[in-house]
N, C-alpha and C positions, 0 to 999 in steps of 0.2 A: 521839212528838214532842210538843212543847208550845210554847205561846206565850201572849201576853197581849193583850187588847184595849186600846184607847186609854184606857179607864176603869180599867184595871188588873186586870180580871177575867181569870183564867187559863183556858185551855182546852187540851184534849189532842186529838191526832189519831191515828187508827189507819189506816195505809195498808198495803194488801196488794198487792204487786206481783209479777208473774210474772218471775222472773229471766231466763228465756230470751227472752221476747217484750217485756219491759219494760212490759207492759200492766197498768194499774191495775185490779185485780179488785174491790176494795172500798175505800171511804174513809169513815170515821166520825169525826165531830167532836162533842165535848161537853165539859162541864166536868169530867166524870168518866167513865172507861172501865174499869169493873171487869172482872175475868176472866170473869164470866158473860156480859158483852156481847161480849167477844172470842170466846168459845165459840159464842155465837149467830151471829156473823158466819161463823165457820168451818163451822157446821152448814148455813147458807144456801149457802155456796160448795160444800159437799160435794155437795149435790143438783145444782148447776149444772155443776161441773167435776170432782168427786171430790176426795179429800184428797191433799195432797202427801206426799212421803216425808220432807221436811225443811223446817223453817221457821227462818230466821235472824231473831233478835229482839235488841232492846236489853235493858237490865236494869231496865226500868220495873216498878213494883210489880205491875201487872196481868199482866206477862209472866213473873214468877217465882213466882206464887202456886201453891199446892198444887193448886187446882182445875184450872188450865190444864195443869200438869205431869201430873196424873192423866188428863186428857182426852187429851193427846198420847200418854201411855203406852198407854192402852186402844185407841188408833187407830193404833199403830205409827208415830207421827210423831216424828222426832228434832228436838229444839229445840237450835239452835246459838246461843249468846249471843255478841254482839260483845264485844270487849275494852273494859272500862271506860276512860273517858278518851280514846276515839277518836271525836271528833265527826264525822269524815268518814264513819264507818260509820252514824251515826244517820239520815242522810237516806235510807238504804236499809234501813230496819229490818225489813221483812217481805219474804220471798221465797218464791215458790211454785215448788218444784222438781219 
């Protein structure tokens, strides 16, 4: 997800939500969220809760990068991308299954 401050500076948010309990497991906010940062958050959650079998994501650049795809492949995580042009799905971009 992304938005802009009053001054016009853009920022992005990474929200990881457990689909079963609707609990927010992690939330990161910054002007840039590269795939390396997404992987770092997943690694932190791996020690706390284990890795999910599936993650539902939007089509943001950090979520379609080769680094994240390789990470998910090596950890047997299925990435499920939402349909482009479906904004109602974007508010629930990450799900922990």
